[in-house]
Structure formats: structure tokens, C-alpha cells
Backbone bond lengths (Angstrom), bond angles and torsions (degrees), N, CA, C in turn:
res aa  C-N    CA-C-N  psi(-1)  N-CA   C-N-CA  omega(-1)  CA-C   N-CA-C  phi
1 M - - - 1.424 - - 1.530 118.67 -
2 I 1.482 109.49 -33.00 1.434 119.76 -174.41 1.605 101.61 -66.65
3 H 1.269 119.34 -39.62 1.385 121.28 -175.38 1.486 116.77 -68.86
4 V 1.397 113.89 -28.84 1.467 122.03 169.77 1.438 111.70 -64.62
5 A 1.322 114.94 -47.54 1.528 120.45 -178.98 1.574 105.42 -66.00
6 I 1.223 132.29 -41.38 1.454 136.11 175.19 1.540 105.29 -55.10
7 E 1.310 118.06 -57.30 1.441 121.11 -174.68 1.567 112.18 -58.52
8 A 1.391 112.79 -44.98 1.477 120.79 178.70 1.524 112.28 -63.32
9 A 1.352 119.14 -43.59 1.469 125.30 -179.81 1.548 109.99 -64.41
10 K 1.411 120.31 -49.00 1.329 120.89 177.28 1.524 118.02 -61.03
11 E 1.383 115.16 -40.93 1.438 120.97 176.42 1.503 111.34 -60.70
12 A 1.410 116.59 -39.98 1.446 113.95 -177.28 1.559 108.59 -84.99
13 G 1.209 117.55 -27.47 1.564 115.41 175.35 1.497 114.51 -70.48
14 K 1.324 117.78 -29.08 1.516 121.32 176.66 1.487 106.76 -70.82
15 F 1.398 113.65 -45.89 1.425 121.33 179.75 1.577 114.42 -57.06
16 L 1.310 114.77 -38.15 1.492 119.85 177.59 1.512 112.07 -70.00
17 K 1.399 112.21 -37.17 1.468 114.16 -178.34 1.495 112.24 -74.12
18 Y 1.256 120.15 -35.46 1.468 124.06 -179.71 1.538 111.16 -66.11
19 N 1.427 112.84 -30.70 1.456 117.28 -171.98 1.535 109.52 -105.38
20 T 1.368 117.83 17.16 1.359 120.52 163.90 1.463 118.69 -49.62
21 G 1.405 122.01 120.56 1.306 126.69 -177.12 1.495 118.50 84.73
22 K 1.384 114.17 9.47 1.448 123.14 -179.50 1.442 113.21 -114.74
23 V 1.260 119.21 23.43 1.448 122.08 -176.76 1.561 108.77 -69.30
24 K 1.332 117.05 134.91 1.399 119.12 -178.36 1.555 117.43 -107.09
25 S 1.331 111.68 -17.49 1.481 115.09 174.66 1.522 110.71 -150.32
26 I 1.299 120.34 149.00 1.501 128.71 -177.67 1.632 103.85 -136.23
27 E 1.302 107.46 129.41 1.514 116.42 174.35 1.505 111.12 -116.25
28 I 1.213 118.73 158.39 1.452 123.22 170.57 1.598 111.22 -111.23
29 K 1.408 113.13 121.10 1.307 118.44 -164.05 1.760 105.10 -66.46
30 K 1.304 115.59 147.78 1.428 118.27 -170.43 1.491 108.44 -60.93
31 G 1.407 116.69 131.13 1.405 126.57 171.37 1.649 105.66 75.68
32 E 1.246 126.90 11.87 1.392 124.31 -178.56 1.591 104.60 -136.26
33 E 1.313 119.51 85.51 1.453 120.49 -175.20 1.501 114.54 -60.75
34 R 1.325 126.26 -17.94 1.463 132.56 -173.85 1.616 105.07 -100.38
35 N 1.261 117.24 -16.23 1.432 116.34 -169.53 1.554 106.91 -95.80
36 L 1.489 116.52 112.44 1.385 120.47 -172.27 1.570 103.66 -110.00
37 V 1.386 108.46 155.94 1.351 121.21 171.43 1.493 114.09 -138.77
38 S 1.322 117.45 134.61 1.605 118.01 -176.78 1.532 108.68 -111.51
39 D 1.432 110.31 170.30 1.408 115.88 171.92 1.590 110.99 -60.17
40 L 1.295 118.25 -27.18 1.411 118.41 -173.83 1.553 108.58 -78.84
41 D 1.356 121.14 -32.04 1.366 122.78 173.39 1.563 107.86 -52.47
42 K 1.288 110.87 -56.20 1.536 119.78 -176.80 1.516 108.70 -62.45
43 A 1.259 124.15 -35.52 1.499 123.91 -177.07 1.463 103.53 -74.16
44 S 1.310 124.84 -38.54 1.436 123.14 -179.81 1.538 113.19 -67.75
45 E 1.207 113.84 -40.90 1.529 120.81 175.16 1.586 109.55 -58.80
46 E 1.278 113.70 -48.67 1.501 117.47 177.30 1.422 114.56 -53.81
47 K 1.410 116.73 -45.12 1.502 119.48 179.52 1.538 112.25 -63.48
48 I 1.358 112.60 -36.65 1.443 112.67 -179.71 1.439 112.23 -71.12
49 I 1.331 118.27 -44.32 1.506 115.70 179.21 1.462 116.04 -63.54
50 Q 1.355 114.89 -37.96 1.489 118.36 175.49 1.501 111.77 -61.26
51 H 1.311 119.59 -39.17 1.387 122.04 -179.93 1.575 114.39 -66.46
52 I 1.344 112.59 -40.89 1.491 119.95 176.99 1.504 106.87 -64.10
53 H 1.275 120.12 -50.77 1.421 125.55 -179.15 1.498 122.29 -63.13
54 R 1.312 107.53 -20.97 1.574 111.68 169.36 1.353 111.73 -70.30
55 H 1.306 122.58 -29.80 1.379 126.71 179.41 1.559 117.75 -94.33
56 Y 1.366 107.41 -37.55 1.597 114.99 -169.98 1.638 101.12 -133.33
57 P 1.332 120.77 66.87 1.409 119.47 178.79 1.546 123.27 -54.64
58 N 1.322 112.68 -24.48 1.465 120.81 -172.50 1.556 108.42 -99.61
59 H 1.235 121.09 -0.69 1.509 120.78 -179.43 1.539 107.19 -79.78
60 A 1.392 109.14 147.35 1.468 115.53 176.78 1.500 112.23 -77.46
61 I 1.309 116.99 160.17 1.474 128.37 -178.24 1.495 113.96 -128.61
62 L 1.332 116.38 125.88 1.514 116.62 165.29 1.507 107.78 -121.06
63 A 1.395 119.46 110.13 1.411 123.40 -176.40 1.508 108.01 -127.56
64 E 1.419 111.81 154.84 1.431 119.66 -173.72 1.473 112.91 -64.92
65 E 1.198 121.92 -38.82 1.500 117.31 -173.76 1.514 114.98 -98.81
66 S 1.318 119.19 -26.02 1.502 120.24 173.07 1.507 114.58 -105.49
67 G 1.301 118.48 0.00 1.440 119.58 168.10 1.681 108.15 81.10
68 A 1.357 107.82 -156.63 1.492 113.70 -178.14 1.459 113.93 -90.25
69 S 1.233 121.68 135.02 1.539 123.29 172.16 1.426 111.16 -74.21
70 D 1.370 118.73 162.02 1.430 123.05 -176.38 1.440 111.08 -81.71
71 A 1.222 119.77 -4.92 1.588 120.42 179.58 1.482 113.75 -62.03
72 V 1.281 118.47 139.34 1.437 124.53 169.07 1.419 106.50 -107.95
73 A 1.388 117.46 117.73 1.529 113.77 -172.52 1.477 109.31 -154.14
74 E 1.252 120.77 162.95 1.384 126.87 -178.48 1.532 110.04 -70.46
75 Y 1.213 119.48 -24.86 1.578 122.86 175.26 1.566 114.38 -115.95
76 K 1.223 117.34 136.68 1.341 121.27 173.31 1.498 114.21 -131.44
77 W 1.389 116.95 135.41 1.466 117.27 -177.14 1.557 106.52 -106.63
78 V 1.334 111.67 134.71 1.495 118.55 -173.61 1.490 102.95 -114.21
79 I 1.412 116.27 121.48 1.398 123.10 -167.61 1.518 111.48 -125.78
80 D 1.304 115.98 134.50 1.488 126.14 157.41 1.566 111.20 -117.60
81 P 1.458 116.33 104.45 1.386 111.04 -176.34 1.526 121.16 -77.43
82 L 1.333 114.61 -6.59 1.407 119.07 170.62 1.667 105.52 -161.61
83 D 1.348 106.63 100.20 1.451 114.14 174.99 1.503 110.96 -95.60
84 G 1.354 109.69 110.49 1.600 116.12 -173.77 1.534 108.92 117.42
85 T 1.327 112.45 33.03 1.552 119.28 179.84 1.481 115.56 -51.77
86 T 1.319 115.33 -43.91 1.551 120.17 178.21 1.557 109.51 -58.19
87 N 1.343 111.87 -46.97 1.491 114.50 -178.84 1.532 108.38 -63.25
88 Y 1.347 121.05 -42.25 1.494 126.69 -177.66 1.510 104.76 -60.24
89 L 1.268 122.89 -50.88 1.408 126.39 -174.83 1.570 114.95 -58.97
90 H 1.337 114.00 -29.49 1.428 124.09 175.46 1.519 117.61 -92.31
91 G 1.265 111.86 0.63 1.460 115.63 -176.83 1.468 120.54 76.25
92 V 1.307 113.82 13.60 1.478 121.37 170.65 1.447 113.02 -79.30
93 P 1.436 120.64 121.25 1.331 122.56 -177.22 1.440 120.77 -75.73
94 V 1.301 119.02 47.29 1.435 125.86 -176.57 1.610 111.22 -126.92
95 Y 1.278 121.00 82.38 1.346 125.62 178.57 1.599 108.14 -163.79
96 C 1.310 111.17 169.15 1.412 118.26 -171.99 1.472 117.76 -157.52
97 V 1.445 119.50 168.86 1.401 120.39 173.40 1.412 105.22 -109.22
98 T 1.380 124.45 138.91 1.370 125.79 177.23 1.537 109.50 -135.88
99 I 1.295 113.12 139.87 1.459 124.45 -169.42 1.540 100.57 -140.34
100 A 1.407 119.00 127.63 1.533 119.45 171.79 1.680 103.77 -128.62
101 L 1.274 109.71 165.76 1.532 116.87 -176.70 1.630 103.41 -127.61
102 E 1.251 114.04 136.29 1.443 121.12 174.81 1.484 104.02 -118.57
103 R 1.257 113.96 145.60 1.565 124.84 172.27 1.556 103.04 -128.42
104 K 1.377 109.43 116.19 1.496 119.42 -179.76 1.468 111.61 45.91
105 G 1.319 117.35 49.66 1.405 129.13 177.57 1.385 119.74 75.01
106 E 1.383 113.07 0.86 1.641 117.16 175.65 1.490 113.74 -102.97
107 L 1.326 116.28 130.01 1.415 115.95 172.02 1.542 118.18 -60.66
108 V 1.323 121.04 122.88 1.368 121.26 -179.64 1.464 116.22 -121.33
109 A 1.300 123.03 -9.25 1.324 125.56 179.34 1.673 111.47 -162.90
110 G 1.321 112.25 154.00 1.533 113.91 174.18 1.436 112.30 -160.87
111 V 1.347 115.39 153.52 1.458 123.04 173.84 1.487 110.93 -133.17
112 I 1.408 119.47 141.34 1.421 126.62 175.13 1.481 104.40 -132.92
113 Y 1.427 113.75 123.15 1.560 116.60 -177.02 1.416 106.00 -120.12
114 D 1.429 119.08 129.21 1.445 126.24 174.83 1.591 99.30 -109.82
115 P 1.339 114.08 107.68 1.384 122.33 178.19 1.541 115.79 -63.58
116 N 1.391 111.20 -34.19 1.555 114.62 -175.31 1.530 109.54 -77.86
117 M 1.238 122.73 -33.23 1.480 127.26 176.77 1.457 113.09 -86.96
118 D 1.511 112.76 -17.49 1.479 120.13 -170.69 1.497 112.32 52.95
119 E 1.414 110.78 44.42 1.424 117.16 170.85 1.519 114.99 -109.37
120 L 1.323 110.02 128.17 1.478 118.50 -176.61 1.457 108.67 -111.98
121 F 1.335 118.79 113.06 1.474 131.36 173.36 1.448 112.36 -90.93
122 T 1.318 117.64 120.53 1.472 118.84 -174.80 1.530 108.71 -133.10
123 V 1.360 119.85 146.09 1.438 123.23 178.83 1.438 111.26 -153.49
124 E 1.236 113.15 141.38 1.528 125.05 168.65 1.412 116.36 -131.63
125 K 1.269 116.85 128.57 1.513 124.07 -171.76 1.596 108.67 -51.36
126 G 1.358 112.27 122.74 1.507 119.49 176.95 1.540 110.11 82.86
127 S 1.274 119.34 7.91 1.467 116.38 -177.74 1.554 113.83 -132.92
128 G 1.403 114.40 12.86 1.388 120.44 173.56 1.532 113.94 89.82
129 A 1.364 115.20 169.27 1.505 120.08 176.11 1.534 107.50 -115.95
130 Y 1.430 111.72 149.92 1.482 116.19 -172.74 1.510 105.20 -141.10
131 M 1.374 111.94 158.48 1.454 123.10 171.82 1.471 105.17 -133.58
132 N 1.322 116.21 116.70 1.488 124.41 -178.33 1.592 109.80 48.67
133 G 1.346 115.97 38.97 1.389 119.58 172.85 1.565 113.33 94.10
134 K 1.410 117.35 -10.32 1.416 122.86 -171.55 1.536 105.39 -94.84
135 K 1.240 121.32 133.97 1.528 124.60 -176.23 1.512 105.12 -67.87
136 L 1.371 123.61 136.13 1.370 125.85 178.40 1.615 109.28 -99.83
137 S 1.417 113.12 157.20 1.407 122.04 175.13 1.538 104.91 -148.24
138 V 1.323 113.26 145.95 1.372 122.95 179.45 1.562 108.52 -74.32
139 S 1.434 121.57 163.59 1.390 126.05 -171.37 1.481 105.30 -74.66
140 S 1.307 112.59 172.76 1.446 123.27 -177.67 1.469 116.17 -106.23
141 S 1.405 112.76 2.03 1.435 119.27 -178.06 1.565 114.23 -59.34
142 S 1.379 114.35 129.37 1.570 113.98 -173.11 1.509 110.31 -117.10
143 T 1.339 121.28 -4.72 1.401 119.69 173.40 1.497 111.54 -120.37
144 L 1.402 114.38 141.73 1.419 118.24 -174.14 1.616 111.81 -69.31
145 I 1.257 116.01 -33.97 1.478 117.66 174.50 1.378 120.58 -60.55
146 A 1.348 113.96 -18.52 1.547 121.81 -179.04 1.497 110.04 -108.79
147 S 1.325 118.44 3.08 1.420 124.48 -179.12 1.600 114.44 -95.13
148 L 1.374 108.11 147.90 1.521 113.42 173.30 1.325 109.40 -106.83
149 L 1.400 116.16 127.39 1.396 127.25 -170.02 1.546 111.23 -106.36
150 V 1.271 120.88 164.25 1.366 123.87 174.18 1.566 112.31 -143.16
151 T 1.220 124.14 143.69 1.425 126.22 -176.22 1.515 109.65 -148.19
152 G 1.325 112.77 173.51 1.439 123.42 171.42 1.511 116.46 -137.15
153 F 1.247 125.15 160.89 1.456 126.31 -175.06 1.589 107.48 -111.36
154 P 1.312 119.47 138.63 1.375 117.77 171.15 1.492 118.86 -69.72
155 Y 1.327 120.84 157.62 1.485 119.47 -175.88 1.519 111.39 -66.10
156 D 1.325 117.73 -23.20 1.482 122.11 173.97 1.569 115.07 -93.97
157 I 1.323 113.85 32.08 1.460 120.70 -178.28 1.539 113.50 -46.04
158 S 1.476 112.42 -35.09 1.441 120.24 -171.23 1.571 108.28 -62.05
159 V 1.309 119.73 -22.70 1.461 118.31 175.39 1.510 114.97 -99.02
160 N 1.265 118.18 8.02 1.561 129.39 178.07 1.458 107.35 48.75
161 P 1.318 122.25 63.03 1.518 120.69 173.91 1.422 114.03 -61.33
162 D 1.267 115.38 140.95 1.528 119.34 175.07 1.517 112.56 54.64
163 H 1.284 116.11 27.79 1.496 123.73 -177.39 1.576 111.76 53.27
164 A 1.282 116.89 43.75 1.498 123.70 -174.99 1.487 111.71 -57.47
165 I 1.407 113.46 -41.00 1.529 122.22 -175.60 1.541 104.39 -71.76
166 D 1.299 119.31 -44.53 1.540 120.41 -178.60 1.430 110.10 -62.77
167 H 1.321 123.33 -39.96 1.476 124.29 -176.38 1.654 106.11 -64.02
168 F 1.422 112.79 -39.04 1.437 115.48 -175.48 1.547 111.73 -67.42
169 V 1.360 114.50 -37.05 1.413 119.14 178.14 1.529 111.47 -65.86
170 H 1.426 113.89 -44.59 1.455 112.48 -179.42 1.456 113.88 -64.27
171 F 1.385 122.78 -32.96 1.400 123.39 -179.05 1.629 112.47 -77.45
172 L 1.287 112.57 -21.22 1.515 115.78 179.75 1.624 108.57 -65.69
173 T 1.209 122.57 -28.18 1.394 126.07 -177.76 1.533 112.87 -100.60
174 K 1.247 122.21 -11.51 1.423 127.85 -177.71 1.601 115.27 -114.58
175 S 1.392 113.79 -2.64 1.399 111.74 178.25 1.510 113.27 -120.31
176 G 1.320 126.76 175.82 1.401 128.86 172.84 1.477 115.62 -69.49
177 G 1.389 116.67 -23.19 1.489 122.56 179.34 1.399 109.21 164.03
178 I 1.380 116.41 160.94 1.505 123.81 177.30 1.440 113.19 -129.03
179 R 1.248 121.09 134.68 1.390 127.96 177.70 1.635 107.82 -112.61
180 R 1.365 112.72 152.05 1.456 120.44 171.38 1.538 112.45 -131.37
181 L 1.249 119.15 96.54 1.417 119.47 -175.30 1.469 117.06 -86.71
182 G 1.329 117.77 -24.95 1.459 121.40 174.19 1.579 112.01 91.75
183 S 1.290 116.68 18.10 1.431 126.67 173.66 1.454 117.65 -146.73
184 A 1.373 115.72 93.76 1.515 121.89 -174.00 1.519 110.11 -53.75
185 A 1.336 121.09 -33.25 1.471 121.16 -170.29 1.630 98.57 -73.92
186 L 1.291 122.21 -46.10 1.450 117.60 178.64 1.538 114.38 -64.25
187 D 1.343 115.61 -34.66 1.392 116.47 172.71 1.470 115.52 -53.62
188 L 1.271 117.93 -46.36 1.524 126.42 -179.78 1.537 105.78 -65.54
189 A 1.343 116.11 -48.49 1.486 115.83 177.76 1.464 115.46 -50.06
190 Y 1.442 110.79 -43.68 1.395 118.73 -173.27 1.694 111.41 -70.53
191 I 1.324 108.03 -25.21 1.485 112.68 171.62 1.546 111.46 -64.28
192 A 1.346 110.22 -54.84 1.441 119.60 177.23 1.490 113.57 -52.26
193 S 1.323 117.67 -36.48 1.482 115.96 -178.87 1.583 115.74 -89.77
194 G 1.284 112.24 -3.01 1.554 119.91 177.48 1.441 113.04 88.96
195 R 1.287 122.28 7.52 1.499 123.72 -179.84 1.559 108.79 -70.13
196 F 1.357 111.75 -43.02 1.541 115.88 173.09 1.560 104.40 -112.68
197 D 1.327 112.71 164.72 1.389 124.52 177.46 1.537 118.44 -105.80
198 G 1.249 112.83 -20.37 1.522 116.67 -173.81 1.589 103.93 -157.71
199 F 1.376 109.85 147.80 1.511 117.94 176.15 1.559 107.01 -148.12
200 W 1.327 115.40 138.21 1.422 123.64 175.30 1.467 113.40 -139.97
201 E 1.379 123.10 144.55 1.364 121.86 176.39 1.504 106.22 -156.74
202 V 1.391 118.82 146.40 1.445 121.88 -169.67 1.477 117.21 -95.89
203 N 1.349 115.23 -13.90 1.501 116.84 -176.85 1.505 110.71 -154.41
204 L 1.304 112.41 92.62 1.498 118.89 -177.10 1.579 106.08 -123.88
205 N 1.260 111.81 157.40 1.577 119.20 -179.88 1.559 107.38 -105.09
206 P 1.163 118.85 158.56 1.535 124.56 -176.68 1.582 109.09 -50.28
207 W 1.287 117.25 -44.48 1.530 116.12 -173.10 1.405 110.70 -70.96
208 D 1.404 118.49 -24.78 1.513 121.71 174.18 1.449 115.65 -56.76
209 M 1.369 116.58 -35.10 1.543 119.02 -160.19 1.522 110.43 -138.03
210 A 1.302 116.16 6.36 1.597 113.68 179.55 1.531 111.17 -64.84
211 A 1.278 122.29 -52.29 1.377 115.65 -171.41 1.582 109.44 -75.86
212 G 1.449 115.41 -30.95 1.352 116.13 -177.63 1.548 116.34 -67.90
213 V 1.293 110.17 -37.88 1.568 117.44 176.88 1.531 108.08 -54.34
214 L 1.281 118.78 -53.13 1.367 126.66 177.88 1.565 113.88 -57.21
215 L 1.287 117.22 -40.92 1.458 125.40 171.52 1.469 112.80 -54.04
216 V 1.399 112.33 -54.00 1.510 116.05 178.93 1.479 114.07 -59.04
217 E 1.229 113.83 -45.08 1.596 117.31 -175.70 1.490 108.27 -64.61
218 E 1.369 117.73 -43.94 1.482 117.17 -176.98 1.516 111.50 -73.58
219 A 1.223 120.10 -19.64 1.504 124.84 176.30 1.588 111.39 -88.73
220 G 1.220 113.55 9.80 1.514 118.85 172.44 1.464 115.25 93.00
221 G 1.318 119.98 8.27 1.530 124.73 169.96 1.308 122.53 -83.96
222 R 1.342 116.18 -171.43 1.485 119.98 -175.42 1.538 110.04 -137.26
223 V 1.309 119.59 138.25 1.485 125.97 -175.46 1.453 106.56 -132.39
224 T 1.451 116.77 122.44 1.502 121.43 177.05 1.467 104.86 -141.50
225 N 1.366 110.58 -171.27 1.451 118.06 165.50 1.572 109.04 -86.38
226 F 1.314 117.96 -175.36 1.523 119.45 -173.01 1.486 109.14 -73.16
227 L 1.212 119.88 -11.36 1.473 120.36 174.72 1.543 114.34 -94.81
228 G 1.240 117.31 3.17 1.441 123.93 176.53 1.563 106.60 85.16
229 R 1.249 124.25 20.54 1.445 119.70 -175.70 1.435 108.47 -108.15
230 P 1.295 121.45 161.70 1.585 125.04 177.90 1.481 110.50 -51.70
231 S 1.228 116.15 137.60 1.449 125.40 179.31 1.420 116.44 -121.76
232 S 1.248 120.98 -172.61 1.587 128.31 175.17 1.411 111.50 -146.41
233 I 1.452 121.90 157.49 1.262 118.54 179.62 1.496 113.29 -79.18
234 Y 1.330 117.51 5.41 1.413 127.78 174.96 1.501 115.55 -93.60
235 L 1.323 112.72 -2.90 1.536 123.35 179.29 1.653 103.77 -107.25
236 K 1.231 118.86 148.74 1.355 126.09 -166.93 1.591 111.22 -77.19
237 Q 1.261 118.17 -43.60 1.466 123.08 179.91 1.497 114.85 -73.96
238 V 1.275 111.57 144.79 1.555 117.57 175.22 1.394 109.84 -149.14
239 L 1.271 117.10 137.42 1.451 130.64 173.20 1.453 111.60 -129.88
240 A 1.404 119.40 116.58 1.381 119.82 -168.14 1.557 104.18 -135.91
241 T 1.309 121.24 129.51 1.428 125.36 -175.10 1.542 108.30 -150.87
242 N 1.322 109.11 179.34 1.367 119.46 -178.33 1.544 111.67 -79.14
243 G 1.271 116.25 0.63 1.383 127.37 -176.04 1.474 119.96 85.18
244 K 1.224 116.28 -25.91 1.431 121.89 179.98 1.449 117.06 -78.49
245 I 1.368 115.00 -30.26 1.518 118.07 172.22 1.442 112.88 -106.12
246 H 1.325 121.15 14.00 1.394 124.37 -176.95 1.557 117.24 -58.49
247 D 1.300 109.18 -50.84 1.548 111.98 179.08 1.580 112.47 -69.62
248 Q 1.333 117.50 -24.14 1.410 122.48 172.45 1.522 111.87 -62.38
249 M 1.378 111.75 -46.95 1.528 119.85 178.26 1.542 109.14 -65.97
250 V 1.213 120.23 -40.43 1.546 123.09 178.08 1.459 107.57 -55.93
251 S 1.410 116.11 -44.92 1.463 121.75 -173.40 1.600 107.92 -63.94
252 V 1.341 115.77 -37.94 1.453 114.92 -177.25 1.534 108.50 -75.33
253 L 1.315 116.18 -40.28 1.459 119.24 175.47 1.508 116.97 -59.16
254 S 1.305 116.05 -17.47 1.440 120.07 -178.90 1.557 112.48 -89.69
255 Q 1.367 110.77 -8.69 1.516 114.23 -176.59 1.492 109.59 -65.59
256 P 1.367 118.19 135.62 1.330 119.38 175.49 1.541 123.98 -63.63
257 A 1.287 119.20 146.22 1.481 118.48 176.90 1.478 111.15 -61.74
258 P 1.414 113.65 146.55 1.596 115.47 177.34 1.487 108.80 -67.21
């Protein structure tokens, strides 16, 4: 199944890269004025689902644009056909395709493909995390002030959900630096590969983080909610780190808003 995911992600990623600048239609998702979707998001998703169903026609699907399928099955594919749509629409080459696989509600495999860097992140539960065949390991940074963090902002940032702005301000003065790439899946992949030390976000969907969460865990990192407690891809909050700065980030996230 991991090979099917790899094939589907590569096909979709190459399709997106080839069609950069060729978007024909852009829509605003209902109730989310900053959340855009294009005809190419939808076409990418259709390619992925068709590829999976050629091999596993009875498996369930949860995809960003088409939602959940009606199938009730042991296996479910969780798909984001274009993570980083806003970047893509502006010609910024920071986006990816991400596909994860659940078995009876447990994440068992995942793929994140960045077609611009030609980096393929793959993971299977219990077998480690890899990038282009090289085994990944989280960073060794042990102090927050020396760590490079990454985050994202929700589409409704104007109402400051879950104190998103306050968390950002707190980390600005307590970390070594913060980046904002615009793709949660790549943020998590970069935690797994040791490029970043910690990541937090207040409002993600399952398809944004499913493959990335498993990557971080299999690379030796830690993923929880903001309180440091076990979490799920079906909950909005996520805190993912190399494990060594996790409790320090929990402490900052617990600070009251001004």
C-alpha cells in the first residue's frame, strides 16, 4: 500500500508542478475568506483517488476537497492533494501532496511529496521515517532559545482563535527563531528531518497532518496537544517537536494571553 501512495503522490505532484501558473478557476471556501481552492487542487485529488481505487476499490477515503466517502472499511486513505494552495497560486514553490493510511483508526503509513525539491518523505509504523530512502531523525536541540520553530496561522486569524496571535508573540521572544512556510505537512516533515525543532498550530484538519504526525513519531519526535497530552489527527491542536524541547513549548503555550 505504501507503494501505491508513493505512485499517487508523485503523479499528483508532477502534475501540479507542470501546471504551475495554469490555474483556470479559484473559489473561496464557504465561510473562510482566506481559504482558497483551485481547479488544480480538485484535479490533483481526482488523480490520487482514481489511482488508489484502481488498486483498492473498497477502501474508504477522506480527502480535503471531496470529503469522506460512504465506504465503511478497515482501511482509510487521508488525502491532501495540494497542501500550500495559497503558495501555489502565487507561484511560491513551497507546497506538497500528502497521503496517509489508517487501519482501524490507527495511522500505519504516510507519504509527503515535494515536487519542487523532489523530496519524497515516507513512513510506515514501526519501520522508521525516510526521505528519498535516507532514514530520518529529529534534531538534538535541547533548549528552546536555541531552537528554530515553525508554525502556521488559521484562516480565521482575524478573530485570534485559541489565542493564536498570543502564542506567536510568546514564542518570538523565547525561541531562536520562527518560520512560517504555509504548508503544515512540510512543517511536520521538516521536524522529522531535523530541519526544524518544534511546530505548533491551533486549527488543522486530518489531511493536513496525518502523514506528518506519523513521520515525526517514527523519526523519534513527540506529538501531543498543547497540554502535552495524547492527541489525534481529528483534533485541531497539534504540537510536534524533537521531544527534547517539548515540555518547554508546553510551558510557553500555557502562558495566559495578555
